[in-house]
N, C-alpha and C positions, 0 to 999 in steps of 0.2 A: 207593205215592204213585200215585194216579190221576191223570189229565189233565181229568177231566170239568168242572174250573172254567176251563179255557183255552177260549177260543171263537174264531170267526172272526170278521170283519169285518161278516158278516150277522147276527150272534147266534144262527146255529145251531151246534150242537154238530159240533165236528170229528170227522172220521173219517179212520180210518187212520195215525194219528198212532201211531209207535211210541217206545219210551223211548229208543233211540237217535235217533231223529228229534229229540226234545225236547233230549236232551243236545246235538247239532250245533247247533241253534239256539241254545241258550244260549251256546255258545262262540265266537257270533259277536258276542256283546256287549261292548264296550271292557274291557280289563283293571282301568281303575280304577276300571270299573261293578260289576265283581265283586268287589273287593278288599274294597268293603264296612267294616265294623266291624273287620276285621284291622288297617287303617292310621290308625285313629281318634289314635293316641300321634303319628303325624306331622304329620295334620293340625293338632293341638293345637299343636305347635312353630312352625308356620308361622304361626298366626293370633295369637301373643303377639310375633313379630319375632324371635325369638331366631335363627329359621332365615335371616333376610335375609340377602344378598350384599354384597359390599361394592360390587358394580355398582349396587344397589339403594340403599346409602347415601348413595353418592355423588349421586345421581341427586336427592335430596333437599335436598343442600347446594349453596348459591347462590355464586357465584364472584364475588368484591370487583371492582366496576367502578370506576376511576380516570377523574375529567373535569379536565381541565386549561383554564382561561380566563387569556389567550386560546387558541382554538383550535387544535389542533396543524396547523401546516402555514401560519397564517396569514402573509401576506406583508407586509402592510399593517396591521398591530395597533395598536392604539390605545395612547399610553404616558403617560395620564393618571388610569390607575387603575390598582391593584395586583394582581397574579398572583393567582390562586387555584386552590388545589387540592382535590377533595374527592374522597370515595370513596362508594361504596354498597354493603352488604352485607359491612361489612368496617371495620377501621382503620387509617389513616396509621402506618407505623412512620417513615417518614424522606422527606424532600423538600428537594432541592439545585437552586436555579437559578442557571446559569451564562451569562455574556455571551460575545461573542467579542471584546470590548475588553478580557476579564480581569476585569471585575466580577462582584460574586455578589450576588445579593440574599437578604437575610436575611429570615426570616417566623417565624409562632409557629402554635400547632396552637389549636383549638379545645377543650375539656374533654374532648369526645367522641373527639378525637383522629379527627374525621372529615371536617376542614378545615383547609387550611393557607393560610395568607393574607400577601404578602410585607408588610414595614415599611415599604417605599418603593413608589413605581413605577419601572416599566421605564424606561430611557432610550431616547430617541427614537434609530432608524435603527441598532438594535443586534440581532443575532440571538440569540436566546437558547434554552439545552439545558433543559428540566425533567426532572429525574430523580425518580421518586416509588416508592415500595415499601409495598404493603398488607400486613397481617398475615396469614401463610399464604400467600403469593402466591409462587409459585415463581422468578418473575422481575421486575425492576423494569420500570415502565413509562418508557419514555424519549421525549419528544415535542421538537420543537423550534416556535418561532415566531419572527417578525422584524417588529418594529416600525418604525412608517414615519417619515421624515424629517421635521420640522417645514417651515412654508411660511416665513414671516416670522420672522426674529430680531432680537436684540439682544445688543450686549455692554457691559459698563461699563470705560471707561478711567480707572485709578486714578493719583492722585498722592499720593504721593510714588512714584519707579520701584523696582520689587523690588530689595531689597539696598542700598538708599540709607542713607547717613545725613545726618539733617537737623537743623536747630534746635529747639528746644522749643517753637515753634509750630505746626509743622509738623501739619495736621489731614490726616485720611485722606479725599481728595476723589474721588469717583466721578462722573462724567459718562457717561451712557448715550444709546447712538446712536438710541433710538427713546424717545417720550414714554410714559412710565410709567402706567397707569392702576388697575393695584391694587399701590398703594404699600406695602400692608402686606406683602404676598406677598413681594416683591421685597426689602423690609428684612429678612424673617426669614430670609432666605436668603443675607445678610450677616451676618459677624459681625467685629468688630475685638476684638483681646483684646491685654492688655499685661501683661509682665513687668518690674517688678514690679506686681502686678494692682492695677488702678484702674477705677471705672466708665467704662464709654466709653459714648456715646448717639450715635445718629445723627440727623441732621436734614435736612428735605428744604426746600433752596432753591426748587426748580422740579420739575415733572414728569420731568426730566433732569438732575438734580443731586441727590447726597445725599453730606453729608461726615458725619464722625464726630470726637467730639474729647471729652476727659475735663474736668471742671468747670474746673482750671485747668491751667497748662501743663504738658507732659510732665516726668516726672523726668529727668535726666540721665542717659543710661546704656541709658533703658527700650529693651527689645525689644518691637515691634510686630509681630503677626500679622492679615493679613487672609485672611479664610477666605471665599472664593466658592463658594455651591452654587446656581447661575444655572440652571443646565441643567434645561431642559424647564420651567422656572417660567413663568408667564404674567404677563407684562408689560402686556400689552394684549390686546384678541379677538385669536386667532390668531396672535400674535406670541411668542416664546417665547426664554429666556435659552439660550446655549450653553456658558457657561463653568464650569468646577470645578475649582478651583486654590487653594491658598494660597500667599502672599506674604508675607515679611519685611521689615521696616525697623525703621531703630536710629536712635535719638536721640544725638544727640552730646554738646559742651558747652551749658551755658546763655549765650546773647548777648543780651541785650538791650539796645536804644540807645533814648534819648529825645532827641527833637529839640523844642527849646523856640524857637517862631517870634518868641517877643516876645525873648530875649536872644540868637536866631540861633546858637544853640549846639549842636551834640549831644553829648551824653554817652554813653561805651560801657562798659558794666556787664559782665564775664566771671565769671560763677559768683558775683555777687553784689559781686563788688569793680570798681570804678572803674579802665578801663584806659586811657581816652583822652576828650578833651573837644578837638570840631572846630570850627572856624566855618563857619557855613553861610549860604545862602541860600535863602529859600523863595517860595512865591508872592507876585507883588503885589498890591495892594489889586482890581485887578481880574478876577485869577487865583488866589484864595486856595487855600491846599492843605489837602486835606483832613484833619481833625482823626481822631483816635483810635486804635486799636491796629491795624497791617497788619505782615503777614508776606512775607519776601521771597519770591517765586512764581517767577522766572527771574533768572537773571545773564548779562549778557553782557560780554566785555573791552571791544569795540565794538559799537556799534551805530546805524543811521542812526533818525534822529529827523523826522517830518516834522509840522507844524501840521494839516494837511488830515484825519491820520487821527485827531484827537481833537476835530474838530468846530470848527478857529480860523484857517480858511481858509490863506492863503499867508503866515503871519508867521513861520514859520521853517522851515528844514528843512538838517539837521547831518547829513553822512553817516556821520560818526565819533566819536559821543559816546561818552567812555571811561569804563569801569566801571561801567556802568549795571546796577540791579537793580532790577525792578518790584515795585511795591507792590500797584497796582491792575489789575483787568481795564481800567478807562477808560485807562488812561496814565499814572497817577502813578508815577515812579521816583527812588530816591535815586541819583544819578549824578557823574562828574566833569564840571567846566566849566573849558574852556580859552580862552575866547573871552570871558570876564568878566574886569572888572578886579580883581585881588586886595587891593584896597579894598574891594570888595563884600561878599566873605565876614566875617559877624561883624557885619557894619553895616547890610545894606540886604536886603529883600528884594525882589527883581528877577525872577523866572523866572514862568514861565506855568503854575505849580502843583506843579513837581518841586521835591525837595531837592538843592542844589547843592551841590558840596564843591570847593574848588581842584584842578587836574588840568593835568596836561600834555598836548599834544595827542599822538596816537600811542600813548597810554595804557603808555608804556614806562619813565616816571620814577618810581622807589621813593619818592623824599623828598617826594612831594605827598600832601596827605591824602586825594584822592579814591581814591590806589594804596591806600593804606596800610587803609581802611578796606573797599574791596572785599578783600583779601586777607587780613582779619579775619572774613569773613562766609562764610555760606553759606546756602543754601535751608533757609527754616523758621525763620530767627532773626527776630526780634520788633523790629520799629520802630513806637515810639509817638511822636504829633504832638500837640502841644497850643499853645494859643496862638497859632492860625493865623487865625482871624477867619473858620473854614468849619465848617460842622455837621460831624457824625461822617459816615465813610463808612459805606455799605452794607453792613452785611455780608456779601453776595452779591458785593460788587464786590470779587474776588480771594478769597485765601484767609483770611477776615478775619471769620469767624465769632465771633473773642473779643468782640467788641464786644457779643453778647447776651448777657445774664443767664443763670445755669445754667438757671432757670426758663423762659424762651423760648426757650431754647436745645431743651430737651426738650419742649416743647409742639409743635415741630416734627416730633416724631418720629411714625411711623406704627403703632407697635407699642408 
């Protein structure tokens, strides 16, 4: 093997090179280069990936990334949108959202299980913990956020009282502390159900009052449940509800009393049977009594009545009217009367618009009709007045929505 083909940088033939020198020079070449064809099998294995290491495979696999909305750590998050959990480069296996008030937010995944959305919005003023896990992830993602408290709020005061037993005419009446602009949203957050079941519909009398009733009087023995889901419901711009509760009421026996001011009598029926007929006096020709269906909304063993409070100046001021039961907000009562002659009852209409029964001063005489009727009555009992010479009472004047037809009542619903 000659070396005549090896040239120097000048292109001239080299001189003085020996075989040993050539081999020494070749010995300086990296081993990989000398391997040449003898390593072709290993190179082929590397080229088709069979020789890739675990580290190389891990470098090509992306890690699942979980994102929570509201952002983790937020201290004044909104509460008018649902909670969302999404994942990139993976699928979600589980999501739980719990509040520090003990509540939980249920939700659902999309078909690809890359997104979870809560079924309702989070509550205001609550700290939430979101625990989410993705397929293949060694650990769950645990984050927290806190929703802000609302600025202005409203509540609904309801009648009857929780746990009360009332007569068959008692509606469920709710008075709000702030005018409601979005009636539909508020009404949807309130349900009234009855056992035995009957259709119950809401009717707005104003932007602060919503009543519920069935088509006809409640069935005696009915259990009524009022469910308030007003928390964080927008009643008006920037004004939110705060109530989340259920209350129950019961309906007692049926008592319906009919006052005929032409005959000047009141007939009391209990569960359809006549149990008493009392002589009464009603409003005189200058102060006629409202006609129509009225419901007893307040009861007082004794109370003060002043004419100035009902726009009649100083015509009367009686500090101890016995057995007074309110029928209208404007001041109509059925009550005992000890100051009129007994000859008036059943014979003349002499009152300023109330329905009077003979009674005794001090409200302690059980033998008089005023006492007897009061003792037989309860809140929610129905009193019907006819032949009074006056028009029908406004349905909003007291708990007297029964004066509306069922069609007119339903027309006042916002849903």
